[in-house]
C-alpha positions in Angstrom: 107.1 128.7 339.7 110.3 128.7 337.6 110.3 130.8 334.5 112.4 131.9 331.6 112.1 135.6 330.6 112.3 136.4 326.9 113.1 140.0 326.2 111.5 141.1 323.0 113.5 143.5 320.8 110.9 143.4 318.0 111.7 140.2 316.2 108.9 138.5 314.2 110.0 135.1 315.7 109.9 136.1 319.4 106.6 134.3 320.0 108.2 131.2 318.4 111.0 131.3 321.0 108.2 131.3 323.6 106.4 128.4 322.1 109.7 126.3 321.9 110.4 127.0 325.6 106.9 126.0 326.6 107.3 122.8 324.5 110.1 122.0 327.0 107.4 122.0 329.8 108.9 125.2 331.1 106.9 128.4 331.8 108.1 131.6 330.1 107.1 135.2 329.8 107.7 137.4 326.8 108.3 141.0 327.9 109.3 144.2 326.1 113.1 144.6 326.0 113.1 147.2 328.8 110.8 145.5 331.2 113.0 142.9 332.9 111.5 142.0 336.3 114.3 142.9 338.6 114.1 141.1 341.9 111.9 138.3 340.7 113.5 135.2 342.2 111.5 132.8 340.0 113.4 133.8 336.9 116.0 131.1 336.1 117.2 132.4 332.7 117.0 135.2 330.1 116.8 135.0 326.3 117.4 138.1 324.2 115.4 138.0 320.9 116.3 139.2 317.5 115.3 142.7 316.2 114.7 144.7 313.0 117.4 147.1 314.2 121.1 147.3 313.9 122.9 147.8 317.2 124.4 151.0 315.6 121.0 152.6 314.9 120.4 155.6 317.1 116.9 154.3 317.9 118.0 150.7 318.5 116.5 149.0 321.5 118.9 148.7 324.5 118.8 147.0 327.8 121.0 147.3 330.9 122.7 143.9 330.9 123.9 144.3 334.4 120.4 143.6 335.6 120.9 139.9 334.9 124.4 139.2 333.3 126.5 137.4 336.0 123.4 136.6 338.0 121.4 134.1 335.9 122.2 132.3 332.6 121.7 134.5 329.5 121.3 133.5 325.8 121.4 136.1 323.0 119.8 135.2 319.7 120.8 137.2 316.5 120.4 140.9 317.5 120.6 139.6 321.1 124.0 138.1 320.3 125.2 141.3 318.6 124.0 143.5 321.4 125.9 141.4 323.9 129.1 141.6 321.9 128.7 145.3 321.1 128.0 146.2 324.8 130.7 144.0 326.4 133.6 145.1 324.2 133.2 143.1 320.9 132.7 144.5 317.4 129.7 144.5 315.2 129.9 145.6 311.6 127.8 145.7 308.5 128.1 142.5 306.6 129.3 142.6 303.0 126.0 140.9 302.0 123.0 140.1 304.1 123.5 136.7 305.7 120.1 135.0 305.2 118.9 131.4 304.9 120.3 128.0 305.6 123.9 127.5 306.8 125.9 124.7 308.4 127.9 124.8 311.6 131.1 123.4 310.2 132.8 123.7 313.6 130.9 123.1 316.8 132.4 122.8 320.3 130.3 119.9 321.6 132.1 120.0 325.0 130.3 123.3 325.7 126.9 122.6 327.4 125.0 124.7 324.9 126.0 122.3 322.1 125.6 119.0 324.0 124.6 116.2 321.6 125.1 118.4 318.5 126.5 117.0 315.3 129.2 118.6 313.2 127.6 120.3 310.2 124.3 120.9 311.8 122.0 123.1 309.7 121.0 126.5 311.1 119.0 129.5 309.9 120.7 132.9 309.5 118.9 136.2 309.1 120.9 139.4 309.8 122.5 142.3 308.0 125.2 143.0 310.6 127.8 140.5 311.6 130.0 140.1 314.7 133.6 140.6 313.6 135.2 140.5 317.1 133.9 139.0 320.3 134.5 140.4 323.9 137.9 139.5 325.4 136.5 137.1 328.0 134.5 135.1 325.4 135.4 132.2 323.1 134.0 131.0 319.8 132.1 127.7 320.1 130.5 127.5 316.7 131.3 128.7 313.1 129.9 128.4 309.6 131.8 128.8 306.3 130.9 132.5 306.2 130.4 133.4 309.9 133.3 132.8 312.2 131.6 134.0 315.3 128.3 132.1 314.7 128.2 131.1 318.4 130.3 132.2 321.4 130.3 131.9 325.2 131.8 133.8 328.1 134.6 132.1 329.9 133.8 133.9 333.2 130.0 134.2 333.3 127.0 132.1 332.2 126.4 134.0 329.0 125.9 132.4 325.5 125.2 134.0 322.1 124.3 132.7 318.7 123.9 134.7 315.4 121.4 132.1 314.0 117.8 131.5 315.0 117.4 128.2 316.9 113.7 128.7 317.3 112.8 128.3 313.6 112.1 125.0 311.9 115.1 125.3 309.5 117.6 125.1 312.4 117.4 121.3 312.6 118.9 121.0 316.2 117.4 124.3 317.4 115.1 122.6 319.9 118.1 120.6 321.2 120.0 123.9 321.7 117.1 125.5 323.6 116.7 122.4 325.7 120.4 122.5 326.6 120.0 126.1 327.7 116.6 125.9 329.4 116.9 122.5 331.1 120.6 121.8 331.5 122.1 125.3 332.0 119.1 127.1 333.6 118.0 124.1 335.6 114.3 123.9 334.6 112.4 121.2 336.5 110.0 120.9 333.5 106.8 121.0 335.6 104.7 123.2 333.3 102.1 120.9 331.7 98.5 120.9 330.7 97.6 118.8 333.7 99.4 121.2 336.1 97.8 124.2 334.4 94.3 122.8 334.8 94.8 122.0 338.5 96.5 125.3 339.3 94.0 127.4 337.3 90.9 125.8 338.7 92.2 126.5 342.2 93.1 130.1 341.3 89.7 130.7 339.7 87.9 129.4 342.8 89.9 131.7 345.0 89.5 134.7 342.6 85.8 134.3 341.9 84.5 133.0 345.2 80.7 132.8 345.0 80.4 135.5 342.3 78.5 134.9 339.0 80.5 135.2 335.7 79.4 135.9 332.1 81.3 134.5 329.2 80.7 135.3 325.5 81.0 132.0 323.5 81.9 131.9 319.8 82.1 128.1 319.2 85.8 128.4 318.8 88.4 126.5 320.8 89.6 129.4 323.0 86.2 130.5 324.4 85.1 126.8 324.7 88.2 125.8 326.7 87.8 128.9 328.9 84.2 127.9 329.6 85.0 124.4 330.6 87.8 125.6 332.9 85.4 128.0 334.6 82.7 125.4 334.8 85.1 123.1 336.6 85.8 126.0 339.1 82.4 127.5 339.7 79.8 125.3 338.0 76.4 126.9 337.2 77.5 130.3 338.5 78.9 130.7 335.0 76.5 131.9 332.4 77.6 131.7 328.7 76.0 133.7 325.9 76.3 132.5 322.3 75.1 135.0 319.7 74.0 133.7 316.2 74.4 136.6 313.7 73.2 134.3 310.9 76.6 134.0 309.2 77.9 131.0 311.0 78.7 127.8 309.1 76.0 125.4 308.1 74.0 124.1 311.1 76.7 125.5 313.3 74.5 127.2 315.9 72.5 124.1 316.5 75.6 121.8 316.6 77.6 124.1 318.9 74.6 124.5 321.3 74.3 120.7 321.4 78.1 120.4 322.1 77.8 122.8 325.0 74.9 120.9 326.4 76.9 117.7 326.4 79.7 119.6 328.2 77.2 120.6 330.9 77.6 124.3 330.3 74.9 126.9 331.2 74.4 128.5 327.8 72.0 131.1 326.5 71.6 130.9 322.7 70.5 134.1 321.0 69.3 134.1 317.4 69.8 137.7 316.3 70.1 137.0 312.6 67.2 139.3 311.6 68.9 142.3 313.2 72.3 141.6 311.6 70.9 141.0 308.1 68.7 144.1 308.3 71.7 146.3 309.3 74.0 144.8 306.6 71.5 145.2 303.8 73.2 146.8 300.8 76.6 147.2 302.5 79.6 146.1 300.4 82.6 147.7 302.1 84.5 145.1 304.1 85.5 147.4 306.9 81.9 148.7 307.2 80.6 145.1 307.4 83.0 144.4 310.3 82.0 147.6 312.2 78.3 146.9 311.8 78.7 143.3 313.0 80.9 144.3 315.9 78.5 147.0 316.9 75.4 144.7 316.7 77.2 141.9 318.5 77.9 144.3 321.5 74.3 145.5 321.5 72.9 142.0 321.5 75.4 140.7 324.1 74.8 143.7 326.4 71.1 143.2 326.2 71.4 139.6 327.4 74.2 140.4 329.9 72.0 143.1 331.6 69.4 140.4 332.4 72.0 138.7 334.7 71.8 141.4 337.4 74.0 139.6 339.9 77.0 139.1 337.6 80.3 140.5 338.8 82.8 139.2 336.2 83.2 139.1 332.4 85.3 136.1 331.2 87.1 136.0 327.9 89.1 133.4 326.0 92.0 135.8 325.6 95.2 133.8 325.0 98.9 134.8 325.4 99.6 136.0 321.9 96.8 138.5 322.2 98.5 140.1 325.2 102.1 140.1 324.0 103.3 143.6 323.1 104.8 143.5 319.6 107.0 146.4 318.7 107.5 147.9 315.2 110.6 149.7 314.2 109.3 153.0 315.7 109.1 151.3 319.1 105.4 151.9 319.4 103.0 149.1 320.5 101.2 147.7 317.4 99.4 144.9 319.1 98.4 144.8 322.8 95.9 143.2 325.1 92.5 143.2 323.4 89.1 143.4 325.2 85.5 142.8 324.1 84.8 146.5 324.5 81.4 148.2 324.5 80.1 146.9 327.8 78.3 149.6 329.8 80.4 151.0 332.6 77.4 150.8 335.0 77.7 147.0 334.8 80.9 147.3 336.8 82.2 143.9 335.6 85.7 142.7 336.4 87.7 140.9 333.8 88.6 137.2 334.1 91.0 135.6 331.5 91.8 132.0 332.5 93.8 131.3 329.3 95.9 134.4 329.4 99.2 132.6 329.7 98.6 130.0 326.9 99.6 129.7 323.3 97.0 128.2 320.9 98.6 124.7 320.9 98.6 124.8 324.7 94.9 125.7 324.8 94.2 122.5 322.7 96.3 120.4 325.1 94.4 121.8 328.0 91.1 121.0 326.3 92.2 117.4 325.7 93.4 117.2 329.3 89.8 118.0 330.4 88.3 115.4 328.1 86.6 117.8 325.6 85.4 116.4 322.2 88.2 116.4 319.6 86.1 118.2 317.0 85.8 121.2 319.3 89.5 121.2 320.2 90.8 121.0 316.6 88.3 123.4 315.1 89.9 125.8 312.8 90.0 129.5 313.6 86.9 131.2 312.2 86.4 135.0 311.8 84.2 136.8 314.3 82.1 138.3 311.4 81.7 134.8 310.1 80.8 134.3 306.4 80.2 138.0 306.0 83.9 138.5 305.3 83.9 135.5 303.0 81.2 136.9 300.7 82.5 139.6 298.3 79.8 142.1 297.9 76.6 142.7 299.8 75.1 140.2 302.3 71.8 138.4 301.8 70.4 135.2 303.2 70.5 133.6 299.8 74.2 134.2 299.4 74.9 133.0 302.9 73.1 129.8 302.2 75.0 129.3 298.9 78.3 129.7 300.8 77.3 127.6 303.7 76.5 124.7 301.4 79.8 125.0 299.5 81.8 125.4 302.7 80.1 122.4 304.3 81.1 120.2 301.4 84.7 121.5 301.5 85.1 121.1 305.3 83.5 117.7 305.4 85.8 116.6 302.6 88.9 117.8 304.5 87.8 115.8 307.6 87.0 112.6 305.6 90.2 112.6 303.5 93.0 110.7 305.3 96.7 110.9 304.6 99.6 108.8 305.9 102.6 110.5 307.3 106.0 109.2 308.4 109.3 110.5 309.8 109.4 114.1 311.0 105.9 114.9 309.8 104.5 112.0 311.8 106.5 113.1 314.9 105.1 116.6 314.7 101.5 115.2 314.5 102.0 113.1 317.6 103.8 116.0 319.4 100.9 118.3 318.8 98.6 115.8 320.6 96.5 115.1 317.5 94.9 111.6 318.1 96.7 109.2 315.8 98.1 105.8 316.1 101.6 105.0 314.9 101.7 101.8 312.8 104.8 100.6 310.8 106.3 104.0 311.3 103.3 105.8 309.9 100.4 107.8 311.3 97.0 108.4 309.5 95.4 111.8 310.0 92.8 113.8 308.1 93.7 116.7 305.8 91.7 118.9 308.2 94.0 118.2 311.1 97.1 119.1 309.0 95.7 122.6 308.1 95.6 125.7 310.2 92.5 127.2 308.6 90.3 126.5 305.6 87.1 127.9 304.2 85.2 128.8 301.0 84.8 132.3 299.6 81.8 133.4 297.5 82.7 135.8 294.7 79.2 137.2 294.6 80.3 140.3 292.6 81.5 138.0 289.8 79.6 135.8 287.4 81.1 133.2 285.1 79.7 131.3 282.1 79.3 127.6 282.4 77.4 124.7 280.8 75.2 122.3 282.8 73.4 119.6 280.8 72.8 121.4 277.5 72.1 124.7 279.1 74.2 127.8 279.5 74.7 129.0 283.1 75.8 132.4 284.4 76.5 131.9 288.1 79.1 132.7 290.8 82.6 131.3 291.3 83.6 129.9 294.7 87.3 130.1 295.8 88.6 127.6 298.3 91.3 128.6 300.8 93.5 126.4 303.0 96.7 127.5 304.8 99.3 126.0 307.0 100.7 128.1 309.9 101.8 128.0 313.5 100.3 131.3 314.7 98.6 133.0 311.7 101.2 135.8 311.6 102.6 134.1 308.5 100.9 131.4 306.5 101.5 129.3 303.4 98.9 127.8 301.1 98.3 124.1 301.7 99.3 121.8 298.9 96.1 119.7 298.8 96.1 116.5 296.8 94.7 116.8 293.2 92.3 113.9 293.6 90.8 115.6 296.7 90.5 119.0 294.9 88.8 117.3 291.9 86.3 115.5 294.0 85.4 118.6 296.1 85.1 120.9 293.1 82.9 118.4 291.3 80.6 118.0 294.3 80.2 121.7 294.9 79.4 122.5 291.3 76.9 119.6 291.1 75.2 120.1 294.5 75.3 123.8 295.2 72.8 125.9 293.2 74.3 129.3 292.2 77.8 128.0 291.7 79.3 126.9 288.4 83.1 127.3 289.0 85.6 126.5 291.8 89.0 128.0 292.2 91.8 127.4 294.7 93.7 130.3 296.3 97.5 129.7 296.3 98.5 133.0 297.9 100.7 133.0 301.0 100.6 135.5 303.9 102.3 137.9 303.3 101.6 139.4 300.9 98.0 138.2 301.0 96.0 137.8 304.2 94.2 134.5 305.2 90.8 136.0 304.8 89.8 137.8 301.6 88.1 140.7 303.4 
């Protein structure tokens, strides 16, 4: 299978490059800068990412360009462009001021294949402290901005291109066109990577990998584990046993609803109500990290107890997706995020690991779910923390507090699903491109607020009480904070600008219907500096 290799030099937007390439129906792998797969004939092109380093830093990441330059097409982005210039005889110097933000390509060589169908003045996004003051002798400039002469350049003798801007980010308005020109036209991608091809290929691979063995999968109700379960079910049927643990801190009626969904999907699921154990072990605990550790420990204990009953199981399946496995590098060069595992399973179980979604980004997981005909409410379900509402209750955890938060959260989430907005232009195009069910009419699409948001939920400030008046009586009850963010991968997030009339309606309904709450606030913090969850 054809693939593009993206060498990661530590940029925060490396995953975004991968997502953009996948959107071109082309398979890609993101690898550490020094792990190019020499001798792999399926590689049709290489992209060098940005980096937090300067090429002049003693600890800067370096790669041997001779492994691929002159052999397959190469595109350097930001640091990648500077590294190409610096290594091949050009000159990189500290810029007088950091070049950051929007810029326009005032001069573009549209005869060069990298800039096919570009318009003069196209907006791009700069983000670098160094600048390329001289390019190698066998290169020529193919794009300039008012402040950056060597914004884009290409070799006259080899298939090498370099840009000092970031085509992968939204603010580079023709960035997708540039990547398409490179991946499809220059590298020759046949664009055969799709949800349909993934399902067919993966089901066949799972059948070969698993044979007649039995597999255990831990379900969470979320999209990743649910799609993994349906894929496995297509491959091995009832030889898959799923375990769904209820720790008592799921959303309102979620355990019952999810179990019903899985029944409709034909999955073999064991539902375990372990809420008594979790509540008992969490009694009096207020420290967020301790809450997480207790819930994680208890989950493993409950899951193991059920898994041991399936004595002929040979595999443990997980809904691990590609971003979980990509090695992200910090400025020390140490791995700060690597392949995660459930952990805690007894060694004597001797289970092998099966990860059917290990090559997919989150949006691709959803496309695969739709391809298999899964219910839309399962596919579009927002991410939900493993510890559940325990990390959305500030203070100790009790059944009463969980019930208060469940009721407030239920009103909020139902409101987001029910409130429809009309979109046009680029916003409408993005909705349709994401595969969200919506019909275009008169240039507009109508979607729910829920489908426009990455993640939303309510937080109970149980350590705080506020004064209120209901009827003619004074109240002294808890505030609830509402949180909604927009994001592409949860690494960064912005608060969602929800309509005032929606906020007024939801706030009024929560205060009137949820006993124990007399005030509603809205969290307008972005990530960073805040996180999506409060704990």
